[in-house]
Every structure is written in structure tokens, then in C-alpha cells.
C-alpha positions in Angstrom: 94.8 101.4 -52.1 98.0 103.4 -52.2 96.8 105.7 -49.4 95.9 102.6 -47.3 99.4 101.1 -47.8 101.0 104.4 -46.8 99.0 104.4 -43.6 100.1 100.8 -42.8 103.7 101.7 -43.5 103.5 104.7 -41.2 101.9 102.7 -38.4 104.6 100.0 -38.7 107.3 102.6 -38.5 105.7 104.1 -35.4 105.4 100.7 -33.8 109.1 99.9 -34.5 110.2 103.3 -33.1 108.0 102.7 -30.0 109.6 99.3 -29.4 113.1 100.7 -29.8 112.3 103.6 -27.5 110.8 101.2 -24.8 113.8 98.9 -25.0 116.2 101.9 -24.6 114.3 103.3 -21.7 114.0 100.0 -19.9 117.7 99.1 -20.2 119.3 102.5 -19.8 121.3 103.5 -16.8 119.5 106.6 -15.3 121.6 109.7 -14.6 122.5 110.4 -11.0 124.0 113.4 -9.2 126.5 110.9 -7.8 127.8 110.0 -11.3 131.6 110.1 -11.2 131.8 110.2 -7.4 133.6 107.3 -5.8 131.5 105.5 -3.2 132.9 105.6 0.3 133.4 102.4 2.3 130.4 101.4 4.3 130.6 102.3 8.0 130.4 99.3 10.5 127.2 100.6 12.0 125.5 100.9 8.6 126.7 97.5 7.6 125.3 96.0 10.8 122.0 97.7 10.3 121.8 96.4 6.8 122.7 92.8 7.9 120.1 92.9 10.8 117.3 94.0 8.4 118.2 91.5 5.8 118.4 88.6 8.3 115.3 89.8 10.1 117.1 89.4 13.5 114.3 91.3 15.3 111.8 88.4 14.6 113.8 85.9 16.7 115.5 88.2 19.2 112.4 90.0 20.4 109.1 89.3 22.1 105.8 90.8 21.0 105.6 93.1 24.1 109.3 93.6 24.7 112.1 95.8 23.6 113.4 95.1 20.1 116.5 92.8 20.1 116.2 92.3 23.9 115.7 88.5 23.5 113.4 86.3 25.6 111.6 84.6 22.7 111.0 80.9 23.7 112.2 78.3 21.1 111.7 74.6 21.6 114.8 72.3 21.1 115.7 68.7 22.0 117.2 70.1 25.2 114.1 71.9 26.1 113.0 75.5 25.8 115.8 77.9 24.8 115.3 81.7 25.1 116.9 83.8 22.4 119.7 86.1 23.6 119.7 89.8 24.1 121.6 91.4 21.3 121.1 95.1 22.2 124.3 97.2 22.9 123.6 97.0 26.6 127.0 96.1 28.2 125.5 94.1 31.1 122.5 92.2 29.6 123.3 92.6 25.8 126.4 92.3 23.7 128.0 95.6 24.4 131.0 93.8 25.9 130.7 90.7 23.9 134.2 89.5 23.2 134.1 85.7 23.6 135.5 84.4 20.3 134.7 80.9 21.6 131.0 81.6 20.9 131.7 82.4 17.2 133.7 81.3 14.2 136.3 83.5 12.7 138.2 82.8 9.5 142.0 83.2 9.4 143.9 82.2 6.3 141.0 80.0 5.2 141.2 78.1 8.5 138.5 78.0 11.1 139.9 78.9 14.5 138.2 78.6 17.9 139.1 79.1 21.5 138.8 76.5 24.2 135.4 76.4 25.8 135.6 76.9 29.6 132.5 75.5 31.3 133.1 77.7 34.4 132.3 80.8 32.2 128.7 81.9 31.5 126.9 79.6 29.1 125.6 80.7 25.7 122.0 79.6 26.5 120.1 78.5 29.6 116.8 76.6 29.3 114.4 75.2 31.9 111.5 72.8 31.4 109.1 70.6 33.4 109.5 67.2 31.7 105.9 66.3 32.4 104.9 69.0 29.8 106.0 66.5 27.1 103.3 63.9 26.4 104.0 60.3 27.5 107.6 61.0 28.6 107.6 60.8 32.4 107.2 57.5 34.2 107.7 58.5 37.8 107.9 61.8 39.7 107.9 65.4 38.4 111.5 65.9 37.1 112.5 69.5 36.4 115.4 70.1 34.0 117.9 73.0 33.6 120.3 72.9 30.7 123.2 75.3 30.2 124.5 75.2 26.6 128.2 76.1 26.2 128.9 75.0 22.6 127.0 74.4 19.4 128.7 73.3 16.2 128.0 75.3 13.0 125.8 72.5 11.6 123.8 72.4 14.9 124.3 68.7 15.3 127.0 68.7 18.1 126.4 70.5 21.3 127.9 70.5 24.8 127.0 71.9 28.2 125.8 71.2 31.7 122.5 69.7 32.8 120.7 69.4 36.2 117.6 67.4 37.0 115.5 66.9 40.1 114.4 63.3 40.9 112.2 61.4 38.6 112.1 58.7 35.9 111.4 59.1 32.2 111.8 57.5 28.8 115.3 58.3 27.5 115.5 60.4 24.4 116.8 58.6 21.3 118.5 59.4 17.9 121.7 60.8 19.5 125.0 59.8 20.9 125.7 61.3 24.3 128.8 61.4 26.5 128.0 62.2 30.2 130.2 63.1 33.2 128.4 63.2 36.6 129.3 66.2 38.7 127.0 65.6 41.6 124.0 63.5 42.7 123.0 59.9 41.8 121.3 58.6 38.7 120.7 55.4 36.8 120.0 54.2 33.2 117.8 51.2 32.8 117.4 49.3 29.5 114.1 48.0 28.3 115.1 44.5 29.2 115.8 45.6 32.8 119.6 46.0 32.9 120.5 48.8 35.3 123.6 51.1 35.5 124.0 53.5 38.5 126.3 56.5 38.5 127.5 59.0 41.0 129.9 61.9 41.2 133.0 61.4 39.0 131.4 58.7 36.8 131.6 59.0 33.0 129.7 57.0 30.5 128.4 56.9 26.9 124.8 56.5 25.8 125.0 55.4 22.1 122.4 56.0 19.5 120.1 53.0 19.6 119.8 52.8 23.4 116.2 52.2 24.4 115.2 52.5 28.1 114.9 55.0 31.0 116.7 57.7 32.8 116.2 57.7 36.6 117.5 60.5 38.8 117.6 59.2 42.3 119.1 62.4 43.9 119.2 65.8 42.1 122.0 65.3 39.5 124.2 67.6 37.6 126.2 66.4 34.6 128.4 67.7 31.8 127.4 66.4 28.4 128.4 66.2 24.8 125.7 65.2 22.3 125.8 64.4 18.6 122.4 64.5 17.0 121.4 62.0 14.3 
């Protein structure tokens, strides 16, 4: 009996030592040849590479058969298809000369500062679509839309730009407030009860959330717009 108890005590001691050793090994800080060496500040290139990998930028800014980060991936939005931008260092097609602060937010003394958006400058995004590709949307004709997006708010609910449509008639999109200024052409808005408003160059109007009716482009029309999504 005494011998048996001694073996039990020895096994218990070994178990305790094993647990302590496992805990120490799992929580210790491993030695490193860099111990005592002060880390250098991260270089901008290394920081950018790290951010691009963590954010998986390549998945949205590349196509399956294209150059990585060269853009061109089609994404559907309320304004139609938007093609992701080229974010390679190319100075002509990429962001090698990208200096427009108006397209980004910068923090200065805890205040968000932005430049004025000039619509005569190149847009952020250009999208094109054939409206008939959307089911049950077109009433007459074969309207083709081109949208040039110049501004999008950080929350993605406010955006502004220019829009051109060839002649046609379709069910108006809902769940948004939209301010429009007609640059050229002629168009009309028609409510479901038959009330009609026609607009030409220089006209400005507001389409409030809750409008139900139709857009009709009589002559190819270009407008500036500001939209707040709901």
C-alpha cells in the first residue's frame, strides 16, 4: 500500500510540474535576435502594401483576366454599372498623379476639410447602362444612360454628378430625393395621376422621395443632379 501511495504522489508531482511547464511555455515571450533593438518607423511603401493586403483591394480593383489593381470590375449601383478605378501607379491611367483632395477626406485638427467639387474636371466614376436591361422599367423607347459621378459622401447616401439619357420613357426610381438642373435637351416628369411637367435647358427642379410616376426624355438630355438616398 505504501509503495502504491508513493507512486500516486510521484505521478501527481509529475502532472503538476507538466502543467506549470506548459503554462510557462505557452505564455512566455520567445527570445529574438532583435531584442533590445528599437524598431524603425514603417516606410510609406511598406505601410501601403500592408493596408492593401489587409483591405483586399485587389479583389475589387481587378478583373479576373486583367492586371492587378488596374480596375475595370463592374459593380451595380442605383445609378447603373460603375467600373472600379485603376489604382496602379500609372500616372496617366492610374493614381500616379492623384492629387485631388476633393475626392478624399483629410483630417485637420479633428475637422473634416474638403475642397470645392468642380464638375468641369474629370469625374470620379463613369457608368453606362441600357435601361431596358432592368426588368419592367422601360415604358417606351430604348433609353441609354451615362452617369458621371463627381461626389459621394462618406456614408454613401449623398452623391452628385452629371447624367445624360437618350429618348425614352420609364418608371421613375423611388426612395430618394433628387435635385436636377437641365443642361441641355428636353424632358418631362409625369405623375401616376397624369400631371405633366416639362423642362428644358436652364430649368431646375426637385423630385422628392415619394414621387410616383415616369421620366420621359423627349430629346437627348443632360442634367446635373444631387441625390440623397433613403
